[in-house]
C-alpha positions as CSV (number, residue, x, y, z in Angstrom):
1,X,6.5,27.3,-49.7
2,X,8.8,28.3,-45.9
3,X,5.2,26.7,-43.7
4,X,6.3,23.2,-46.0
5,X,9.8,23.6,-44.9
6,X,8.7,24.0,-41.3
7,X,6.2,21.5,-41.8
8,X,8.6,18.5,-42.4
9,X,12.0,19.8,-40.2
10,X,9.1,19.4,-37.7
11,X,8.5,15.6,-38.5
12,X,12.2,15.0,-39.2
13,X,12.4,15.9,-34.9
14,X,9.2,13.8,-34.4
15,X,10.0,10.9,-35.8
16,X,14.2,11.5,-34.2
17,X,12.4,11.9,-31.1
18,X,10.9,8.9,-31.0
19,X,12.5,6.7,-32.3
20,X,15.5,7.0,-30.2
21,X,13.9,8.6,-27.2
22,X,10.7,7.7,-27.2
23,X,11.1,4.2,-27.9
24,X,13.2,3.2,-24.9
25,X,9.7,4.1,-22.4
26,X,7.6,1.0,-22.0
27,X,5.0,3.5,-21.3
28,X,2.7,5.7,-22.4
29,X,1.8,7.6,-18.5
30,X,6.1,6.8,-18.6
31,X,6.2,8.9,-22.3
32,X,3.8,11.7,-21.3
33,X,6.0,11.9,-17.6
34,X,9.1,12.9,-19.7
35,X,8.2,14.7,-21.7
36,X,6.1,17.2,-19.6
37,X,9.5,16.9,-17.5
38,X,11.2,19.0,-20.8
39,X,8.9,21.7,-20.9
40,X,10.0,24.8,-18.3
41,X,7.4,26.0,-16.7
42,X,8.6,29.5,-16.7
43,X,9.1,29.9,-19.6
44,X,7.0,26.8,-21.3
45,X,9.4,26.5,-23.4
46,X,11.0,22.3,-24.0
47,X,14.4,21.6,-22.7
48,X,16.4,19.1,-25.1
49,X,20.0,19.9,-25.9
50,X,20.0,16.6,-27.9
51,X,17.3,17.9,-30.5
52,X,18.3,21.7,-30.0
53,X,21.8,20.8,-31.2
54,X,20.2,19.2,-34.7
55,X,17.6,20.9,-35.6
56,X,16.1,25.1,-35.4
57,X,14.8,25.7,-32.4
58,X,11.3,26.1,-33.7
59,X,10.6,22.8,-35.5
60,X,11.7,21.2,-32.0
61,X,9.4,23.6,-30.1
62,X,7.0,22.2,-32.6
63,X,7.9,18.8,-32.5
64,X,8.0,18.1,-29.0
65,X,4.5,20.3,-28.4
66,X,3.4,17.3,-30.8
67,X,4.7,14.8,-28.8
68,X,3.0,15.7,-26.0
69,X,-0.3,16.1,-27.4
70,X,-0.5,13.4,-28.7
71,X,0.8,10.9,-26.0
72,X,-1.8,13.2,-23.6
73,X,-4.9,12.6,-26.0
74,X,-4.4,8.8,-26.7
75,X,-4.1,8.3,-22.8
76,X,-7.1,9.7,-22.2
77,X,-8.6,8.1,-25.4
78,X,-7.9,4.3,-23.0
79,X,-9.9,2.9,-21.1
80,X,-9.8,3.3,-17.6
81,X,-8.5,-0.3,-17.2
82,X,-6.1,-0.5,-19.7
83,X,-4.7,2.8,-18.2
84,X,-3.8,1.3,-14.6
85,X,-1.0,-1.1,-16.1
86,X,0.2,0.9,-18.3
87,X,0.8,3.8,-15.3
88,X,1.8,-0.1,-13.4
89,X,4.7,-0.3,-16.2
90,X,5.3,2.4,-15.9
91,X,6.0,2.3,-12.4
92,X,7.3,-1.2,-12.0
93,X,10.4,1.0,-14.0
94,X,11.1,2.5,-10.6
95,X,11.8,-1.4,-9.7
96,X,11.7,-2.2,-5.5
97,X,10.7,1.0,-6.1
98,X,7.9,0.5,-7.2
99,X,5.9,1.9,-3.7
100,X,8.1,4.9,-3.5
101,X,7.3,6.3,-6.9
102,X,3.2,5.5,-5.7
103,X,3.1,7.2,-3.0
104,X,5.3,10.2,-4.4
105,X,2.8,10.5,-7.1
106,X,0.3,10.5,-4.6
107,X,1.7,12.8,-2.1
108,X,2.8,15.7,-4.7
109,X,-0.3,15.4,-7.4
110,X,0.6,17.8,-10.0
111,X,-0.6,16.2,-11.9
112,X,-2.0,19.6,-14.8
113,X,2.3,19.7,-15.0
114,X,1.0,16.6,-17.4
115,X,-1.2,18.4,-19.3
116,X,0.0,20.5,-22.1
117,X,-1.2,23.4,-22.6
118,X,-4.5,24.6,-24.8
119,X,-5.8,21.4,-24.3
120,X,-9.9,22.0,-22.7
121,X,-10.0,22.3,-19.2
122,X,-12.2,19.4,-19.1
123,X,-9.4,17.7,-20.3
124,X,-7.4,18.6,-17.9
125,X,-9.7,18.0,-15.2
126,X,-10.0,14.6,-16.6
127,X,-6.9,13.5,-17.0
128,X,-5.8,14.4,-13.7
129,X,-9.2,12.7,-12.0
130,X,-8.2,9.5,-13.4
131,X,-4.8,9.7,-12.1
132,X,-5.8,10.6,-8.9
133,X,-8.5,7.4,-9.5
134,X,-5.1,5.3,-10.3
135,X,-2.9,6.1,-7.4
136,X,-5.9,5.5,-5.3
137,X,-6.6,1.8,-6.6
138,X,-3.1,0.7,-6.0
139,X,-2.6,2.5,-2.9
140,X,-5.6,0.2,-1.9
141,X,-4.1,-2.8,-3.7
142,X,-1.0,-2.1,-0.8
143,X,-2.2,-2.2,2.3
144,X,-4.3,-5.7,1.5
């Protein structure tokens, strides 16, 4: 019975977080970047005051971890050409600072921070490789 209750709590957190927060972000890369930014690199725990004020801590951790893994997997399952469009939409959120955002990611390629814990290394490597390639494509187009 306890595991069913935990499942229902996590599901409620996922629905709340997806409909209120993630829905406002227009790209999967943007959503992934946001979710990964909620994770404390030292403790490995997700920090979201709004959710923890409404739901039990363990449900919030499980839900945000699930969202992180789902977004990461969704991006990897997307063809590279579509990933390019999605990443462009992510950077378009920066408006006039589009190229500044691209340059920032090129200069500080800490993409592994966007990879959820527990994923196989080859998936992390693939994600980082794809992201470097997409950034190189954007950078090459700027100089044209």
